[in-house]
C-alpha positions in Angstrom: 127.7 -30.7 -50.3 129.4 -27.7 -48.7 133.1 -27.5 -49.5 136.1 -25.3 -49.3 139.3 -25.5 -51.5 142.7 -24.1 -50.7 144.7 -24.1 -53.9 148.3 -25.5 -54.0 151.1 -23.0 -53.4 153.9 -25.2 -54.9 154.7 -27.8 -57.5 156.9 -30.8 -56.9 158.6 -32.9 -59.6 157.4 -36.5 -60.1 161.0 -37.8 -59.9 161.5 -36.4 -56.3 161.2 -38.3 -53.1 161.4 -37.6 -49.4 165.2 -37.7 -49.3 165.3 -34.6 -51.5 163.9 -32.6 -48.6 167.0 -33.4 -46.5 169.4 -32.8 -49.4 167.6 -29.5 -50.1 168.1 -28.4 -46.5 171.8 -29.1 -46.8 172.1 -27.0 -49.9 170.2 -24.1 -48.6 170.9 -24.0 -44.8 174.0 -26.1 -44.0 175.0 -24.1 -40.9 171.9 -24.7 -38.7 172.4 -27.9 -36.6 169.7 -30.4 -37.7 169.7 -32.1 -34.3 171.0 -31.7 -30.8 171.7 -34.8 -28.7 171.2 -34.8 -24.9 174.4 -35.6 -23.0 172.7 -36.6 -19.8 174.0 -33.6 -17.8 171.5 -31.0 -19.0 173.6 -30.1 -22.0 173.2 -30.8 -25.7 175.7 -31.4 -28.5 174.9 -30.3 -32.0 174.7 -32.5 -35.1 175.3 -30.8 -38.4 173.3 -31.7 -41.5 176.4 -32.8 -43.2 177.3 -35.2 -40.4 173.7 -36.5 -40.3 173.7 -37.2 -44.0 177.0 -39.0 -43.8 175.7 -41.2 -41.0 172.5 -41.9 -42.8 174.4 -43.0 -45.9 176.7 -45.3 -43.9 173.7 -47.0 -42.3 171.9 -47.2 -45.7 175.0 -49.0 -47.2 174.8 -51.4 -44.3 171.2 -52.1 -45.1 172.0 -52.8 -48.7 174.8 -55.2 -47.6 172.2 -56.8 -45.4 170.0 -57.6 -48.5 167.4 -54.9 -48.0 166.1 -54.5 -51.5 164.1 -51.6 -53.1 160.6 -51.8 -51.9 161.4 -54.0 -48.9 159.7 -53.3 -45.6 161.9 -52.5 -42.5 160.1 -52.5 -39.2 161.2 -50.0 -36.6 160.2 -50.7 -33.0 161.6 -48.1 -30.5 160.9 -45.2 -28.3 161.4 -41.7 -29.6 165.2 -41.2 -30.0 167.8 -39.9 -32.5 168.5 -43.5 -33.8 164.8 -43.7 -34.9 165.3 -40.7 -37.3 168.7 -42.1 -38.5 167.2 -45.4 -39.4 164.1 -43.9 -41.0 166.1 -41.8 -43.4 168.5 -44.6 -44.1 165.6 -46.9 -45.1 164.4 -44.3 -47.6 168.0 -43.9 -48.9 168.0 -47.6 -49.9 164.6 -47.3 -51.6 162.9 -49.3 -48.7 159.7 -48.8 -46.9 159.6 -47.9 -43.1 157.1 -49.7 -40.9 156.8 -48.0 -37.5 155.7 -50.1 -34.6 154.9 -48.6 -31.1 157.4 -49.8 -28.5 154.5 -50.7 -26.2 153.0 -53.1 -28.8 152.2 -56.7 -27.7 153.7 -59.7 -29.5 150.4 -60.3 -31.2 150.3 -56.7 -32.5 153.9 -57.0 -33.6 153.1 -60.2 -35.4 150.2 -58.7 -37.3 152.0 -55.6 -38.5 155.3 -57.3 -39.4 153.5 -60.2 -41.2 151.0 -58.0 -43.0 153.8 -55.6 -44.2 156.1 -58.6 -45.0 159.0 -56.9 -43.1 162.3 -58.5 -44.0 164.2 -56.7 -41.2 163.1 -55.6 -37.7 165.1 -53.1 -35.8 164.1 -52.9 -32.2 165.3 -50.8 -29.3 166.1 -53.4 -26.6 166.6 -57.0 -25.7 163.0 -57.1 -24.3 161.7 -56.0 -27.7 163.8 -58.6 -29.5 162.3 -61.3 -27.3 158.8 -60.1 -28.2 159.6 -60.4 -31.9 161.4 -63.7 -31.5 158.3 -65.1 -29.7 156.2 -64.7 -32.9 159.0 -65.2 -35.5 157.5 -68.5 -36.5 154.6 -66.5 -38.0 156.9 -64.1 -39.9 158.2 -66.0 -42.9 159.6 -62.9 -44.6 161.6 -61.8 -41.6 165.3 -62.4 -42.2 167.0 -60.6 -39.3 166.4 -58.7 -36.0 168.7 -55.9 -35.0 168.9 -54.3 -31.5 169.7 -50.5 -31.2 170.9 -50.8 -27.6 173.4 -53.5 -28.7 175.0 -51.3 -31.3 173.2 -52.5 -34.4 173.6 -49.2 -36.3 177.4 -49.3 -35.8 177.3 -52.9 -37.1 175.5 -51.8 -40.2 178.0 -49.0 -40.8 180.9 -51.6 -40.8 178.9 -54.1 -42.9 178.3 -51.5 -45.6 181.9 -50.3 -46.0 182.3 -51.9 -49.5 179.0 -50.6 -51.0 179.8 -47.8 -53.5 178.4 -44.3 -53.4 177.2 -44.9 -57.0 175.1 -47.9 -55.9 173.7 -46.0 -53.0 172.7 -43.1 -55.2 171.0 -45.4 -57.7 169.0 -46.8 -54.8 168.0 -43.4 -53.4 166.8 -42.1 -56.8 165.0 -45.3 -57.6 162.0 -44.1 -55.6 159.6 -41.5 -57.1 156.8 -39.5 -55.6 154.1 -42.1 -56.3 156.1 -44.9 -54.5 155.2 -46.0 -51.0 157.4 -44.4 -48.3 155.9 -46.0 -45.2 153.0 -48.1 -44.0 151.6 -46.8 -40.8 149.1 -49.0 -39.0 146.1 -47.3 -37.6 145.8 -47.3 -33.8 142.9 -49.7 -34.0 140.1 -48.3 -31.9 138.0 -51.1 -33.5 139.2 -54.3 -35.1 142.7 -55.1 -36.4 144.9 -52.1 -37.4 144.8 -51.3 -41.1 148.1 -50.4 -42.8 147.8 -46.9 -44.4 150.2 -46.7 -47.4 151.7 -43.2 -47.4 153.7 -42.2 -50.5 156.8 -40.0 -50.8 154.4 -37.4 -52.4 152.3 -37.5 -49.3 155.3 -36.5 -47.2 156.9 -34.1 -49.6 153.8 -32.2 -50.7 152.2 -32.1 -47.2 155.5 -30.8 -45.8 155.9 -28.1 -48.4 152.2 -27.1 -48.1 152.5 -26.8 -44.3 155.7 -24.8 -44.5 154.4 -22.5 -47.2 151.4 -21.8 -45.0 153.0 -21.6 -41.5 156.8 -21.8 -41.8 157.6 -18.1 -41.9 155.5 -17.2 -38.8 155.6 -20.4 -36.7 158.8 -22.1 -37.6 161.3 -19.5 -38.9 164.9 -20.5 -39.4 166.6 -21.2 -36.1 163.4 -22.6 -34.4 163.9 -25.4 -31.8 161.7 -28.4 -31.5 161.7 -30.9 -28.6 160.1 -34.1 -29.9 158.6 -36.3 -27.1 155.6 -37.8 -28.9 156.0 -41.4 -30.3 157.5 -41.1 -33.8 155.6 -44.2 -34.6 152.5 -41.9 -34.7 151.8 -40.1 -38.0 151.6 -36.7 -36.3 155.1 -36.9 -34.8 156.5 -38.6 -37.9 155.3 -35.8 -40.3 156.7 -33.1 -38.0 160.1 -34.8 -37.8 160.2 -34.8 -41.6 159.0 -31.2 -41.8 161.7 -30.2 -39.2 164.3 -31.6 -41.6 163.0 -29.6 -44.5 163.2 -26.3 -42.6 166.3 -25.0 -40.8 165.1 -26.2 -37.5 167.0 -27.9 -34.7 165.3 -30.9 -33.1 166.0 -32.8 -29.9 164.4 -36.0 -28.7 163.2 -37.2 -25.3 161.6 -40.6 -24.8 160.5 -40.2 -21.2 157.7 -37.7 -20.6 158.3 -37.9 -16.9 161.4 -35.8 -17.5 159.6 -33.4 -19.8 159.8 -30.3 -17.6 163.6 -30.6 -17.0 164.1 -31.4 -20.7 162.1 -28.3 -21.7 164.1 -26.2 -19.3 167.4 -27.5 -20.7 166.7 -27.4 -24.4 164.5 -24.3 -24.5 162.3 -25.1 -27.5 160.5 -22.4 -29.4 157.8 -24.7 -30.7 155.9 -27.5 -29.1 154.0 -30.4 -30.6 151.6 -32.1 -28.2 148.3 -33.8 -27.7 145.6 -32.0 -25.6 146.3 -34.1 -22.5 149.7 -32.6 -22.2 148.3 -29.1 -22.2 145.6 -30.2 -19.7 148.3 -31.5 -17.4 150.3 -28.3 -17.6 147.3 -26.2 -16.7 146.1 -28.5 -13.9 149.6 -28.8 -12.4 150.0 -25.1 -12.4 146.6 -24.6 -10.8 147.3 -27.2 -8.1 150.7 -25.7 -7.3 149.2 -22.2 -7.0 146.5 -23.5 -4.6 149.1 -25.4 -2.5 151.1 -22.2 -2.2 148.1 -20.2 -1.1 147.8 -18.4 -4.4 144.7 -20.1 -5.8 142.7 -16.9 -6.0 145.5 -15.2 -7.9 145.8 -18.1 -10.4 142.0 -18.1 -10.9 142.0 -14.4 -11.6 145.1 -14.7 -13.9 143.4 -17.6 -15.8 140.2 -15.7 -16.3 142.2 -12.6 -17.5 144.2 -14.7 -20.0 141.0 -16.2 -21.4 139.3 -12.8 -21.6 142.4 -11.3 -23.2 142.5 -14.0 -25.9 138.8 -13.7 -26.5 139.2 -10.0 -27.0 142.0 -10.5 -29.4 139.7 -12.7 -31.5 137.1 -10.0 -31.4 139.6 -7.5 -32.7 139.8 -5.1 -29.7 141.4 -5.4 -26.2 140.1 -2.8 -23.7 142.7 -0.7 -21.9 141.8 -2.1 -18.4 142.1 -5.6 -19.7 145.5 -4.8 -21.2 146.6 -3.5 -17.8 145.4 -6.5 -15.9 147.1 -8.8 -18.4 150.4 -7.0 -18.1 150.3 -7.4 -14.3 149.5 -11.1 -14.5 152.2 -11.5 -17.1 154.8 -10.5 -14.4 153.1 -12.4 -11.6 151.9 -15.7 -13.3 152.3 -16.0 -17.1 156.0 -15.5 -17.2 156.5 -18.3 -14.7 154.3 -20.7 -16.7 156.3 -19.9 -19.9 159.5 -20.5 -18.0 158.3 -23.9 -16.9 158.0 -24.7 -20.7 161.6 -23.5 -21.3 160.9 -19.8 -21.5 161.1 -19.6 -25.3 157.9 -21.3 -26.5 155.6 -19.0 -28.4 153.9 -21.5 -30.7 152.5 -25.0 -30.3 150.4 -27.3 -32.4 147.9 -29.6 -30.8 146.3 -32.6 -32.5 145.0 -36.1 -32.0 141.9 -35.0 -30.1 139.9 -31.8 -29.5 141.7 -29.3 -27.3 138.7 -27.2 -26.2 138.2 -23.4 -26.7 138.8 -22.6 -23.0 142.3 -24.2 -22.9 143.2 -22.7 -26.3 142.2 -19.2 -25.1 144.2 -19.7 -21.8 147.5 -20.6 -23.4 147.1 -17.9 -26.1 146.4 -15.5 -23.3 149.7 -16.4 -21.5 151.7 -16.0 -24.7 151.8 -19.5 -26.1 149.5 -19.7 -29.1 148.3 -23.3 -29.7 147.3 -23.9 -33.3 144.8 -26.7 -33.2 144.8 -29.0 -36.2 142.9 -32.0 -37.5 143.9 -35.0 -39.4 144.3 -38.8 -39.5 146.8 -41.5 -40.2 145.3 -41.7 -43.7 146.0 -38.0 -44.3 149.7 -37.9 -43.3 148.5 -36.1 -40.2 147.2 -32.6 -41.1 144.1 -31.9 -43.1 143.6 -28.5 -41.6 145.1 -26.2 -39.0 144.4 -22.8 -37.4 146.2 -19.9 -39.0 148.6 -17.8 -36.8 147.1 -14.6 -38.0 143.5 -15.8 -37.7 143.3 -18.1 -34.6 139.8 -19.3 -34.0 139.6 -21.4 -30.8 137.0 -24.1 -31.1 137.8 -24.7 -34.8 140.7 -26.6 -36.5 141.2 -23.9 -39.2 140.9 -24.2 -43.0 142.4 -27.0 -45.1 146.1 -27.0 -46.1 147.1 -25.7 -49.5 146.5 -28.3 -52.2 143.4 -29.8 -50.6 139.6 -29.6 -50.4 137.4 -30.4 -47.5 133.7 -31.2 -48.0 130.8 -31.9 -45.7 128.3 -34.4 -47.1 124.6 -34.5 -46.4 125.0 -36.7 -43.4 127.6 -34.2 -41.9 130.6 -36.5 -42.6 133.9 -34.8 -43.4 135.4 -35.7 -46.8 138.8 -34.7 -48.0 140.9 -34.9 -51.2 144.4 -33.5 -51.8 148.1 -33.8 -51.3 147.9 -35.5 -47.9 145.4 -38.3 -48.7 146.9 -41.8 -48.6 147.2 -44.3 -51.4 145.1 -47.0 -49.8 145.1 -49.8 -47.1 147.9 -52.4 -47.6 146.5 -55.8 -48.6 143.0 -54.5 -47.9 141.1 -53.5 -51.1 137.7 -53.8 -49.5 138.6 -51.2 -46.8 140.3 -49.0 -49.4 137.1 -49.0 -51.6 135.0 -48.2 -48.6 137.2 -45.2 -47.5 138.2 -43.8 -50.9 135.2 -43.0 -53.1 135.4 -40.9 -56.2 138.7 -39.4 -55.1 137.3 -38.4 -51.7 138.6 -39.9 -48.4 135.7 -40.5 -46.0 137.1 -39.6 -42.6 134.3 -41.0 -40.4 134.3 -37.7 -38.5 131.4 -35.2 -38.4 132.0 -31.5 -38.9 130.9 -28.1 -40.2 132.5 -25.4 -42.4 132.1 -21.7 -42.0 132.3 -19.2 -44.9 136.1 -18.8 -44.5 136.6 -22.5 -44.7 137.3 -23.0 -41.0 136.4 -26.6 -40.0 134.7 -27.4 -36.7 134.7 -31.1 -35.5 131.4 -32.0 -34.0 131.9 -35.8 -33.4 132.7 -39.1 -34.9 130.0 -40.9 -36.9 130.8 -44.3 -35.4 130.6 -42.8 -31.9 127.2 -41.1 -32.2 125.0 -42.2 -29.3 121.3 -42.8 -30.2 119.3 -42.8 -27.0 116.1 -44.9 -26.5 114.2 -41.7 -27.3 115.9 -41.3 -30.7 118.1 -38.4 -29.7 121.5 -38.4 -31.6 124.4 -37.3 -29.3 128.1 -36.9 -30.0 130.0 -37.7 -26.7 133.2 -35.9 -27.6 132.2 -32.4 -26.3 131.1 -33.6 -22.9 134.2 -35.9 -22.5 136.6 -33.1 -23.4 135.1 -30.9 -20.7 135.1 -33.6 -18.0 138.8 -34.4 -18.7 139.7 -30.8 -18.2 139.3 -31.1 -14.3 142.4 -32.1 -12.4 140.6 -35.0 -10.7 139.5 -36.6 -13.9 141.9 -38.8 -15.9 139.6 -40.4 -18.4 135.9 -40.7 -19.0 133.4 -42.3 -21.4 130.0 -41.0 -22.0 127.4 -43.7 -22.6 123.7 -43.9 -23.4 123.3 -45.8 -26.7 119.7 -47.2 -26.7 119.4 -46.2 -23.1 116.8 -43.8 -21.5 119.3 -41.1 -20.6 123.0 -40.1 -21.0 125.5 -41.2 -18.3 129.2 -41.2 -17.8 132.0 -43.4 -16.3 134.9 -41.5 -14.8 138.4 -42.5 -13.7 140.5 -40.5 -11.3 143.9 -39.0 -12.0 146.2 -40.8 -9.6 149.0 -38.1 -10.1 146.7 -35.2 -9.2 144.6 -36.8 -6.5 146.9 -36.3 -3.5 147.5 -32.6 -4.4 143.8 -32.0 -4.9 142.9 -33.7 -1.6 145.5 -31.6 0.3 144.5 -28.4 -1.4 140.9 -29.0 -0.4 141.6 -29.9 3.3 140.9 -33.6 2.9 143.0 -36.5 4.2 145.1 -38.5 1.8 143.4 -41.6 0.4 143.9 -44.2 -2.3 142.2 -44.0 -5.7 139.8 -46.8 -4.6 138.9 -44.9 -1.5 138.5 -41.6 -3.3 136.2 -43.2 -5.9 133.7 -43.9 -3.1 134.2 -40.7 -1.0 131.2 -38.5 -1.0 133.3 -35.3 -0.9 135.2 -36.4 -4.0 131.9 -37.4 -5.7 130.4 -34.0 -4.8 133.3 -32.3 -6.6 132.8 -34.5 -9.6 129.1 -33.7 -9.7 130.1 -30.0 -10.1 132.3 -31.0 -13.0 129.4 -32.8 -14.6 127.0 -29.9 -13.9 129.4 -27.5 -15.6 129.8 -29.8 -18.7 126.0 -30.1 -18.9 125.7 -26.3 -19.3 127.1 -26.7 -22.8 124.4 -29.1 -24.1 120.7 -29.4 -24.1 118.8 -31.1 -21.3 118.3 -34.2 -23.5 122.1 -34.4 -24.1 123.1 -33.8 -20.5 124.7 -36.4 -18.2 122.1 -37.5 -15.7 124.2 -40.0 -13.7 127.8 -41.1 -13.4 129.9 -43.8 -11.8 133.5 -43.5 -10.7 135.7 -46.6 -11.1 139.0 -47.3 -9.2 141.0 -48.2 -12.3 142.1 -46.1 -15.2 141.8 -46.3 -19.0 145.4 -46.8 -20.2 147.2 -48.1 -23.2 148.6 -51.0 -21.1 145.2 -52.4 -20.2 143.9 -52.0 -23.8 141.5 -49.1 -23.2 143.5 -46.5 -25.0 145.4 -46.5 -28.3 149.0 -45.4 -28.3 147.8 -42.0 -29.4 145.6 -41.9 -26.3 142.3 -42.4 -28.2 139.6 -44.2 -26.3 138.7 -47.7 -27.5 135.0 -47.0 -26.8 133.8 -50.5 -27.8 136.3 -52.2 -25.6 135.4 -50.0 -22.6 131.7 -50.4 -23.0 132.0 -54.2 -23.3 134.3 -54.7 -20.3 132.4 -52.3 -18.1 129.0 -53.8 -18.8 128.4 -54.5 -15.2 129.1 -50.8 -14.3 126.7 -49.7 -17.0 124.0 -52.1 -15.9 124.4 -50.7 -12.4 123.8 -47.1 -13.7 120.7 -48.0 -15.6 119.2 -50.4 -13.1 118.9 -47.7 -10.4 116.3 -45.1 -9.9 115.5 -43.2 -13.1 116.8 -39.6 -12.8 114.2 -36.9 -12.4 113.4 -34.8 -15.4 
């Protein structure tokens, strides 16, 4: 097996737990506001670390008075907001275990997670969420109470815990050690029922310290600002919110990504955390706006220059003429793009799905370096991440300190180290299958270079085997197809079929702008899906993607459907991963249509 080890850069004490990260921040950096709260008028009010800890303790005392015992599970079902963080830390202060549930979850999903974790308390955001929990309460024998954030439940807890002593609370806080479970995060469930990944306090503490030792000085120096808009129920956002507490960083929350641009402008973050689709939307929106304003050629030239500039940086030398062109476009184009993101962002981390080298080079070329990382729920988010001083677009960088990545003979990525979970809750069979000889089997395929940089080549369970026996990983083609403003989602198919094909969905938000910019009349998504001019453009997208693969791997036919793949209709997970098996099953008729037609020419 080829492997690469990054030795640990710190040592934690066995009696510590996640709350020590917050207390450590207060001791070392009490003056930097830990949060800023949006006031609704474009302004923000600071929250000091001392005030946050005071509020956390008050709520924790209320939880103790509400009979939340050490080791008890408390479910949190809410959008991203300040109260989510408050409650999370309060649960840890009591020695409890947090159980995040996506606010978009169905009653059946809520029932499974709350019952499997044996949650004794569920704290939900709204009356609607409470009704969803109540509808399955008969199947939740451990559940004692439901609290509603919008109805002032946290204030109720503060009042309820007034008689709990500081000594009792501190005894609770220190009852948890590094090996104890801090949270159970249920996998998004692209196949089957979600599995509950048990993450320990050590996972959070050591992964946080490893990441900060590696990246903190350069990417998140004291005084950095983070706008959190991803769901905190997702492990990626959850880990970063903990990391932001351990470092003197100021965080703000926004739950509605429709207001993302105004929120970015108002809060002015220095650091962004996002999934690739957000960066794709920023690029496509900027391109469409430029075309609509008659500046399409300028944008294209600026884009090509940014990519060339970043590529030259990677090569170690930027020619003088390229530097001059880059400086010109910085005034004409790049500065405006940075301003749209708040004007202060210089670093970003992308995860959850492959970003693509072209987009990575583009943003780096405009002055916003995206560090692409890789990880899973079972690895407390990050396994590896690109290094700020050695950015290698197309890779996800070397493993974090305190971990080892290995590639087995089948090409599967294996990992061991500080971030690897304890096991699956109530599921010893799945645990035994995933954790073998100390290694976590990720199910992803990859390769390591001599410097330990990891490249993701696909997912073992998603490999397509054509009727001719050709093994094909669909991720590379799908990433390139989604980069076009017309394409919202796609799925590459061809398992046991004579050739590779694709099913595309149209981006309803971008469609009207694209039609206008290309001199075409406005039309609905259903009309556009059948329009020959739209299909001709999509064919160019497919042709471009095909240039990156061999003839046997290329897309030979495609269909456009008039609906999208969304979380609401069950085709995407909350972290926007495609539920491939569900899509293929539900679109069987579309697939049959593709393969029952005339065989494509060689």
